[in-house]
C-alpha positions as CSV (number, residue, x, y, z in Angstrom):
1,M,138.5,-43.8,-160.8
2,E,134.8,-42.7,-160.1
3,F,134.5,-40.9,-156.6
4,K,131.8,-40.7,-154.4
5,R,133.1,-39.9,-151.3
6,L,136.5,-37.3,-150.5
7,F,138.3,-40.2,-149.0
8,D,138.2,-41.9,-152.3
9,L,140.3,-39.5,-153.5
10,L,143.0,-40.9,-151.4
11,T,142.2,-44.3,-152.4
12,N,143.1,-43.7,-155.9
13,H,147.0,-42.1,-155.4
14,V,147.3,-45.1,-152.8
15,N,146.3,-48.0,-155.4
16,E,148.2,-46.4,-158.1
17,N,151.0,-44.6,-156.5
18,P,151.9,-45.7,-152.9
19,N,155.1,-43.1,-152.6
20,N,154.9,-40.1,-154.6
21,L,154.6,-37.2,-152.3
22,F,151.8,-35.3,-151.3
23,L,152.0,-33.2,-148.2
24,A,155.1,-31.3,-146.4
25,S,155.2,-28.9,-143.9
26,K,158.4,-27.5,-141.8
27,V,159.4,-29.2,-138.5
28,N,162.9,-27.5,-136.9
29,N,163.5,-25.7,-140.5
30,K,163.4,-29.1,-142.7
31,W,160.8,-30.0,-145.0
32,K,159.3,-33.0,-143.8
33,H,157.4,-35.1,-146.7
34,Y,154.6,-37.5,-146.7
35,S,153.2,-40.1,-149.2
36,F,149.6,-40.8,-150.0
37,Q,150.9,-44.5,-148.2
38,E,152.2,-42.4,-145.6
39,V,149.2,-39.9,-144.9
40,Q,147.0,-43.2,-145.6
41,Q,147.8,-44.9,-142.8
42,I,148.4,-42.4,-140.7
43,A,144.3,-41.4,-141.2
44,N,143.5,-45.7,-140.5
45,K,145.3,-45.2,-137.4
46,V,143.4,-41.5,-136.3
47,S,140.1,-43.7,-137.7
48,Q,141.0,-46.6,-134.2
49,L,141.6,-43.8,-132.1
50,L,138.6,-41.9,-132.4
51,L,136.4,-46.0,-132.9
52,S,138.7,-46.4,-129.0
53,L,137.4,-43.7,-128.1
54,N,133.9,-44.8,-128.8
55,L,133.2,-42.3,-131.2
56,Q,130.0,-43.4,-133.6
57,K,129.0,-42.0,-136.9
58,D,127.6,-38.8,-137.2
59,D,129.5,-37.8,-134.2
60,K,131.5,-34.4,-134.2
61,I,135.1,-33.3,-133.5
62,A,136.5,-30.3,-133.7
63,V,139.4,-30.0,-135.6
64,I,141.2,-26.3,-134.3
65,A,145.2,-25.3,-136.1
66,N,146.5,-24.0,-138.4
67,N,147.7,-25.6,-141.7
68,R,149.9,-28.8,-141.5
69,P,150.1,-32.5,-141.5
70,E,148.2,-33.0,-138.6
71,W,144.6,-31.5,-140.0
72,N,144.2,-33.3,-143.0
73,F,145.4,-36.9,-140.7
74,T,142.9,-36.2,-138.6
75,D,140.2,-34.9,-141.4
76,F,140.6,-38.4,-143.2
77,G,140.7,-40.0,-140.0
78,A,137.1,-39.1,-139.3
79,Q,135.7,-39.5,-142.8
80,Q,136.4,-42.8,-143.1
81,I,134.2,-43.9,-139.8
82,G,131.3,-41.1,-140.5
83,V,132.4,-38.8,-138.3
84,T,131.7,-35.1,-139.3
85,V,135.0,-32.0,-138.6
86,V,133.6,-29.6,-137.4
87,P,137.3,-27.0,-138.4
88,M,137.1,-23.9,-136.8
89,Y,139.3,-20.8,-136.6
90,P,142.6,-20.2,-133.9
91,T,141.4,-16.1,-133.4
92,I,137.9,-16.4,-132.9
93,S,136.7,-15.2,-129.1
94,E,136.0,-18.0,-126.4
95,H,132.2,-17.2,-126.7
96,D,132.2,-18.6,-130.2
97,Y,134.0,-21.5,-129.2
98,E,131.3,-21.9,-126.6
99,Y,129.0,-22.0,-128.9
100,I,129.7,-24.1,-132.0
101,F,131.2,-26.6,-129.7
102,N,127.9,-26.3,-128.1
103,D,125.4,-25.8,-130.6
104,S,127.6,-29.4,-132.2
105,E,128.3,-30.8,-129.4
106,I,131.7,-31.9,-130.2
107,K,132.5,-34.7,-128.0
108,Y,137.0,-34.1,-128.8
109,A,138.6,-31.9,-129.9
110,F,142.3,-31.7,-131.6
111,V,144.1,-28.3,-131.7
112,G,147.5,-27.4,-132.8
113,D,149.0,-26.2,-129.5
114,N,149.3,-24.6,-126.5
115,T,148.4,-20.9,-127.3
116,I,145.2,-22.9,-128.8
117,L,144.7,-25.0,-125.8
118,Q,144.3,-22.3,-123.5
119,K,141.3,-21.4,-125.2
120,V,139.6,-24.3,-125.6
121,K,140.4,-26.1,-122.4
122,P,137.2,-23.8,-119.6
123,L,135.5,-25.6,-122.7
124,L,136.1,-29.1,-120.2
125,Q,133.5,-27.6,-117.7
126,K,130.9,-25.4,-119.8
127,C,130.1,-27.4,-122.5
128,T,128.9,-31.3,-121.8
129,S,129.7,-33.0,-124.2
130,L,132.9,-32.4,-124.1
131,K,135.0,-35.5,-123.6
132,G,138.5,-34.5,-124.0
133,I,141.1,-32.8,-126.0
134,Y,144.8,-34.0,-128.3
135,T,147.1,-31.7,-129.5
136,F,149.0,-32.1,-132.8
137,D,152.0,-30.3,-130.3
138,E,153.8,-31.7,-127.3
139,T,151.9,-30.4,-124.4
140,E,152.1,-30.4,-120.9
141,D,148.3,-29.7,-120.4
142,A,146.8,-32.5,-122.8
143,K,146.9,-36.1,-124.6
144,S,149.8,-35.7,-127.2
145,F,148.1,-36.3,-130.8
146,W,151.2,-38.6,-132.6
147,S,151.5,-40.8,-128.6
148,A,147.7,-41.3,-128.5
149,L,147.9,-42.7,-131.7
150,P,148.1,-46.4,-131.9
151,E,150.0,-48.9,-133.6
152,N,147.7,-52.0,-134.0
153,I,145.2,-51.5,-135.9
154,D,142.2,-53.5,-137.6
155,I,141.6,-52.7,-140.6
156,T,139.2,-55.0,-140.8
157,A,136.7,-53.5,-139.6
158,I,137.7,-49.3,-140.3
159,E,136.6,-50.7,-144.1
160,N,133.7,-52.2,-142.9
161,I,132.5,-48.8,-141.8
162,K,134.0,-47.4,-144.4
163,A,131.6,-49.0,-146.6
164,T,128.6,-47.4,-144.7
165,V,129.6,-43.4,-145.5
166,T,127.0,-42.8,-148.4
167,E,127.9,-40.0,-150.7
168,D,124.7,-37.8,-148.9
169,D,126.9,-38.4,-145.5
170,L,127.9,-35.3,-143.9
171,A,131.5,-34.4,-144.5
172,T,131.4,-31.3,-142.5
173,I,129.7,-28.0,-140.4
174,I,131.2,-24.9,-141.5
175,Y,130.5,-22.2,-139.0
176,T,130.5,-19.3,-140.6
177,S,130.0,-15.8,-138.8
178,G,127.0,-13.9,-139.8
179,T,126.8,-10.1,-139.7
180,T,124.6,-9.9,-136.1
181,G,123.8,-13.5,-134.2
182,N,125.9,-16.3,-133.6
183,P,127.2,-18.4,-136.3
184,K,125.5,-20.6,-138.9
185,G,126.3,-24.3,-139.0
186,V,126.6,-24.6,-143.0
187,M,126.0,-28.6,-143.5
188,L,128.3,-30.1,-146.9
189,T,128.0,-33.1,-147.4
190,H,130.3,-35.5,-149.3
191,K,128.2,-35.4,-152.5
192,N,127.9,-31.5,-151.9
193,I,132.2,-31.4,-151.9
194,V,133.3,-33.6,-154.3
195,S,130.8,-32.2,-157.0
196,N,132.8,-29.3,-156.4
197,V,136.1,-30.6,-157.2
198,I,135.2,-32.3,-160.6
199,S,133.7,-29.3,-161.8
200,V,136.7,-27.2,-161.0
201,K,139.1,-30.8,-161.7
202,E,137.5,-29.2,-165.6
203,V,138.3,-26.4,-165.5
204,T,141.3,-25.5,-163.9
205,P,145.1,-26.3,-164.9
206,F,146.6,-28.7,-162.6
207,V,148.9,-30.2,-163.5
208,I,149.4,-33.9,-162.0
209,G,153.4,-34.2,-159.7
210,E,153.8,-30.3,-160.1
211,K,153.9,-28.1,-156.4
212,S,151.9,-25.8,-154.2
213,L,151.8,-23.9,-151.2
214,S,149.0,-23.6,-149.2
215,F,149.1,-20.7,-146.9
216,L,145.0,-19.9,-146.7
217,P,143.3,-21.3,-143.7
218,L,142.2,-24.8,-144.1
219,C,139.2,-23.9,-142.0
220,H,137.6,-21.7,-144.2
221,S,135.9,-23.9,-147.5
222,F,138.0,-22.4,-150.2
223,E,141.0,-23.6,-148.8
224,R,138.9,-27.2,-147.6
225,M,138.3,-27.5,-151.5
226,V,141.5,-26.4,-153.5
227,F,142.8,-29.4,-151.0
228,Y,140.9,-32.0,-152.3
229,A,141.3,-30.9,-156.0
230,Y,145.5,-30.4,-155.2
231,L,144.8,-34.8,-154.3
232,C,142.9,-35.6,-157.1
233,F,145.4,-34.4,-159.3
234,G,148.5,-36.3,-157.3
235,I,150.0,-32.0,-155.7
236,H,152.5,-32.4,-153.6
237,I,151.5,-29.5,-151.5
238,H,153.4,-27.7,-148.9
239,Y,152.4,-25.5,-145.7
240,A,153.8,-22.0,-145.6
241,E,155.3,-21.9,-142.5
242,S,153.3,-18.7,-141.1
243,L,152.0,-15.2,-143.0
244,E,155.9,-13.7,-142.4
245,T,157.8,-16.6,-144.3
246,I,155.3,-17.1,-147.1
247,A,158.0,-15.1,-149.3
248,D,160.9,-16.6,-148.5
249,N,158.7,-20.5,-148.5
250,L,157.5,-19.4,-152.3
251,Q,161.5,-18.8,-153.4
252,E,162.3,-22.8,-152.0
253,V,158.8,-24.3,-153.1
254,K,158.5,-22.8,-156.1
255,P,155.2,-23.7,-156.5
256,Y,153.2,-24.1,-159.8
257,C,150.0,-22.2,-158.5
258,F,149.0,-21.4,-155.7
259,T,145.3,-19.3,-154.1
260,T,145.5,-16.1,-152.5
261,V,143.8,-13.2,-151.4
262,P,143.8,-10.3,-153.1
263,R,145.5,-8.5,-150.5
264,L,148.7,-10.5,-150.7
265,L,148.8,-9.6,-154.3
266,E,148.5,-5.6,-153.3
267,K,151.6,-6.1,-150.9
268,V,153.4,-7.9,-153.9
269,Y,152.8,-5.1,-156.1
270,E,153.0,-2.3,-153.2
271,K,156.9,-3.5,-152.3
272,I,157.3,-3.7,-156.5
273,M,156.4,-0.4,-156.4
274,A,158.9,1.2,-153.6
275,K,161.1,-0.3,-155.4
276,G,161.1,1.0,-158.6
277,A,160.3,4.4,-157.2
278,A,163.3,3.9,-155.9
279,L,164.9,4.1,-159.0
280,T,167.4,6.5,-161.0
281,G,168.0,7.3,-164.5
282,A,168.0,5.0,-166.3
283,K,166.6,1.8,-164.6
284,K,163.5,4.3,-162.9
285,L,162.5,5.3,-166.7
286,L,162.9,1.5,-167.8
287,F,160.4,1.3,-165.0
288,D,158.3,3.9,-165.2
289,W,158.3,2.5,-169.3
290,S,156.7,-1.2,-167.9
291,M,154.7,0.4,-166.0
292,E,153.0,2.2,-168.6
293,L,152.8,-0.4,-170.8
294,G,151.3,-2.9,-168.6
295,A,148.3,-0.5,-167.8
296,Q,147.1,-0.6,-171.9
297,Y,147.0,-5.2,-171.7
298,E,144.5,-5.7,-172.4
299,I,143.1,-9.3,-171.8
300,G,142.9,-11.9,-174.7
301,T,143.6,-9.1,-177.7
302,D,146.1,-8.3,-179.6
303,K,147.6,-5.2,-179.7
304,G,149.5,-5.9,-182.5
305,W,153.5,-6.6,-183.4
306,I,155.2,-3.3,-182.0
307,Y,153.1,-3.8,-178.6
308,N,154.3,-7.8,-178.0
309,A,158.1,-7.1,-178.8
310,Q,157.9,-3.9,-176.8
311,L,156.0,-6.0,-173.8
312,A,158.3,-8.7,-174.5
313,I,161.3,-6.7,-173.5
314,A,159.4,-5.5,-171.2
315,R,158.9,-8.9,-169.1
316,K,162.4,-9.9,-169.7
317,L,163.8,-7.0,-167.5
318,V,161.4,-6.0,-165.4
319,F,158.2,-7.6,-165.1
320,S,160.6,-11.4,-165.0
321,K,161.7,-9.1,-161.2
322,W,157.8,-10.1,-160.4
323,Q,157.8,-13.7,-161.3
324,E,160.3,-14.0,-159.3
325,A,158.8,-12.6,-156.4
326,L,156.2,-15.4,-156.3
327,G,159.5,-18.1,-156.4
328,G,160.2,-18.3,-160.6
329,N,157.8,-20.7,-161.1
330,V,154.1,-19.4,-161.1
331,H,151.9,-20.4,-163.9
332,F,148.7,-19.2,-162.5
333,I,147.3,-17.6,-158.9
334,I,144.2,-18.4,-158.0
335,T,141.7,-16.0,-156.1
336,G,138.9,-14.9,-154.2
337,A,136.8,-14.4,-151.0
338,A,137.6,-10.4,-152.2
339,A,137.2,-8.3,-155.2
340,M,140.6,-7.3,-157.3
341,Q,141.5,-4.0,-158.0
342,P,141.0,-5.1,-162.0
343,R,144.5,-2.6,-162.9
344,L,146.3,-4.6,-160.9
345,I,145.2,-8.2,-162.7
346,T,145.8,-6.4,-165.7
347,L,149.3,-5.2,-164.3
348,F,150.5,-8.9,-162.6
349,T,148.6,-10.5,-166.1
350,A,151.2,-8.1,-168.7
351,A,153.4,-8.9,-166.2
352,G,153.0,-13.1,-167.2
353,V,151.5,-13.9,-164.5
354,N,147.7,-15.6,-164.6
355,V,145.6,-14.1,-161.4
356,L,142.0,-16.4,-161.5
357,E,139.3,-14.1,-160.3
358,G,136.3,-16.6,-158.5
359,Y,132.8,-16.1,-156.8
360,G,131.6,-19.0,-154.1
361,L,130.5,-19.0,-150.6
362,T,130.9,-21.7,-147.8
363,E,127.3,-22.4,-148.7
364,T,127.8,-23.6,-152.4
365,S,131.2,-26.0,-151.1
366,P,132.4,-22.8,-151.9
367,V,133.1,-22.2,-156.1
368,L,130.0,-20.9,-158.0
369,S,132.2,-19.5,-160.9
370,C,136.1,-18.9,-162.4
371,N,138.1,-16.8,-164.7
372,L,139.8,-19.3,-166.3
373,V,143.3,-19.3,-167.6
374,D,142.0,-19.4,-171.5
375,E,142.0,-15.4,-172.0
376,K,139.2,-15.7,-174.2
377,Q,137.2,-16.9,-171.0
378,R,138.8,-14.3,-168.5
379,C,137.0,-11.0,-168.2
380,I,139.0,-9.0,-165.8
381,G,136.6,-7.1,-163.2
382,T,134.5,-9.8,-163.4
383,V,134.7,-13.6,-161.1
384,G,134.2,-15.6,-164.0
385,I,132.3,-18.1,-166.1
386,P,129.8,-20.4,-164.2
387,I,131.6,-23.7,-163.7
388,P,130.8,-27.1,-164.9
389,G,127.1,-28.3,-163.5
390,V,126.3,-25.3,-161.8
391,E,123.5,-22.7,-162.9
392,I,123.5,-19.1,-161.7
393,K,120.4,-16.3,-162.8
394,M,119.9,-13.3,-160.9
395,A,116.7,-12.4,-159.0
396,E,114.2,-10.0,-160.0
397,D,115.8,-7.6,-157.7
398,G,118.7,-8.4,-159.2
399,E,120.1,-10.9,-156.0
400,I,122.2,-13.5,-158.0
401,I,121.0,-17.3,-157.1
402,A,122.8,-19.9,-157.8
403,K,121.3,-23.6,-157.9
404,G,123.6,-27.6,-158.3
405,P,124.5,-30.4,-156.5
406,N,126.8,-28.5,-155.0
407,I,124.2,-26.4,-152.6
408,M,124.7,-27.4,-148.6
409,K,122.1,-29.9,-147.1
410,G,121.2,-26.5,-144.6
411,Y,122.3,-24.6,-141.7
412,Y,122.7,-27.2,-139.0
413,K,119.5,-27.3,-136.2
414,R,118.5,-24.1,-138.1
415,P,115.9,-25.1,-140.9
416,D,114.0,-21.6,-140.0
417,L,116.9,-19.8,-141.6
418,T,117.6,-22.8,-144.5
419,A,114.5,-21.4,-145.4
420,E,116.0,-18.0,-145.9
421,V,118.2,-18.6,-148.6
422,I,117.6,-22.2,-150.1
423,D,113.6,-20.9,-152.4
424,K,111.2,-24.4,-153.0
425,D,112.6,-24.6,-156.0
426,G,116.1,-25.3,-154.2
427,W,118.2,-22.0,-155.9
428,F,120.5,-20.5,-152.9
429,H,119.9,-16.9,-152.4
430,T,123.0,-15.5,-152.5
431,G,123.2,-12.5,-150.7
432,D,124.7,-10.5,-153.8
433,I,123.6,-8.2,-155.9
434,G,125.0,-8.9,-159.9
435,T,125.4,-8.4,-163.4
436,W,126.4,-10.4,-166.5
437,V,129.3,-9.0,-169.0
438,E,129.6,-11.0,-172.9
439,K,132.7,-10.8,-174.0
440,N,133.7,-13.5,-177.1
441,G,130.7,-15.1,-176.6
442,N,130.4,-15.5,-173.2
443,K,128.7,-14.3,-170.1
444,F,131.0,-13.3,-167.4
445,L,129.4,-12.8,-163.6
446,K,129.9,-9.3,-162.3
447,I,129.3,-8.8,-158.7
448,T,127.9,-5.2,-158.3
449,D,127.4,-4.7,-154.2
450,R,125.9,-7.2,-151.4
451,K,122.3,-6.7,-151.4
452,K,122.0,-5.5,-147.0
453,E,125.0,-3.3,-148.0
454,L,122.4,-0.6,-150.3
455,F,121.1,2.4,-148.5
456,K,120.5,5.4,-149.7
457,T,121.1,8.6,-148.3
458,A,118.5,11.4,-147.1
459,G,118.5,12.3,-150.5
460,G,117.3,9.7,-151.8
461,K,120.5,8.6,-154.0
462,Y,120.6,4.5,-153.4
463,I,124.8,4.4,-152.9
464,A,126.8,1.0,-153.5
465,P,129.6,1.5,-150.9
466,Q,131.8,-1.3,-152.5
467,V,132.3,0.5,-156.2
468,I,133.3,3.1,-153.9
469,E,135.9,0.9,-151.4
470,N,137.3,-1.2,-154.3
471,K,137.6,2.6,-156.2
472,M,139.5,4.0,-152.9
473,K,142.0,0.9,-151.6
474,E,143.9,1.8,-155.1
475,S,145.4,4.5,-153.5
476,P,148.9,3.0,-151.5
477,Y,147.9,4.9,-148.7
478,I,144.3,3.0,-147.6
479,E,144.9,-0.4,-146.3
480,Q,141.2,-0.8,-145.8
481,I,138.2,1.3,-146.3
482,M,134.2,1.5,-145.3
483,V,131.8,3.5,-146.4
484,V,129.4,4.6,-144.3
485,G,125.8,6.5,-144.1
486,G,121.9,6.2,-143.8
487,D,118.7,7.4,-144.7
488,D,119.6,10.9,-142.2
489,K,122.5,11.7,-143.5
490,K,122.5,14.2,-146.9
491,Y,125.9,12.2,-147.1
492,I,128.4,9.7,-146.8
493,S,131.4,8.9,-144.5
494,A,134.5,6.2,-144.8
495,L,136.4,4.8,-142.1
496,I,139.5,3.8,-142.9
497,V,142.8,2.0,-142.1
498,P,145.9,3.6,-143.4
499,S,148.5,1.8,-144.8
500,F,151.2,2.6,-142.2
501,V,154.0,1.3,-143.9
502,Q,152.9,3.6,-147.4
503,L,153.1,6.6,-145.2
504,I,156.2,6.6,-143.2
505,A,158.2,5.5,-146.4
506,W,156.2,8.9,-148.3
507,A,156.7,11.2,-145.4
């Protein structure tokens, strides 16, 4: 089925696989599942609720909650009648809430629980457009999402409105925090996100009917697009209970794939290394031998039968524990949002866990490039090759610029800021500095730094802080680091957040 709007993806599965399981989350310590048909039915009720609240096409609603099926029900229900969803992090400041609510003229807010409600409730007096708040959890101070859903719906009216929604209509406005000033609202149309889903579908080996675990925030453009990509393949999505339960949920779900940020994999590695350090005798020698063997791994290179035989032994006796820690069924992991240490990607790959690093921005819906499962289309230390339909090149100053159907419509109410990042020829300026790395006949994109983060010392030497930061973060004793300096300094310094867990263990 051809699809042009995001909710067409759901319609396709309702028509072909209505009873297949789609969404799952923990309720009273048990997984509760929803089929495609059930998701569609609840989404229709959300559409009816919004219509009864006199919401019209292009009106805005806020969704503020941790990942849960209700997030998606509300998203689809709004999309179907042309209402724009404005997602927000549950953890942002009350000042940012107030600014975003007023800037986007939010009519109604759908929030997860009482904690978020108490942060948003004061906006009923501060935001003139806000008419009401609904909570997914039962609370005493707001209307319940579930009890507000109507029993009877006018499906004909909903279908008639759905027919008027076009691929060029706004699907969402995602506010991104700048380094200074107020957040900027990135306007993404159905076409923007759908084009990205189609491109990712062509290069990512998702398998129909497999399971995934989701824990990156749905309010972020990356996990939001991945959600639609999962939907495209009919993957059974399980929402982790919390960041603290990811390890347990991985064991329960045994996902085929998941998305993450580098820090989670770094923590998995640190735990494995800590256990390895505690070993003694022959087990310690075997562990250290396997780590040394893994560090010698070269992606896409046949190092000969002796090395391959040794690696097979190491994978069976040592590296199999890495797979088990991730559920035992992971075929690949997609990581983004920050650079991952190349030596860790090498070790995970040697262990049989494919870690695929990619790159993009909210303004690009979001993926621009990614490494692929085929080792000849992977290059560790880069963010991969441009995805189909996306053009990438370097500006004269080395800045990465991109063009394609996934480039945002613009910043909401800020044509001045839009003109600063999208030039007259339609090229989006990312603000990142990059270069090309050639390997196996492919050109891989390598990020070298942020354009605005480059600085020089009093001696005139240019400093690229990201390179230093990434190298320093290879230490297990460093959680985060920021290199600082300026034109008036002869030297550079660093602000370091230590890894106290590792420090305490060492001490």
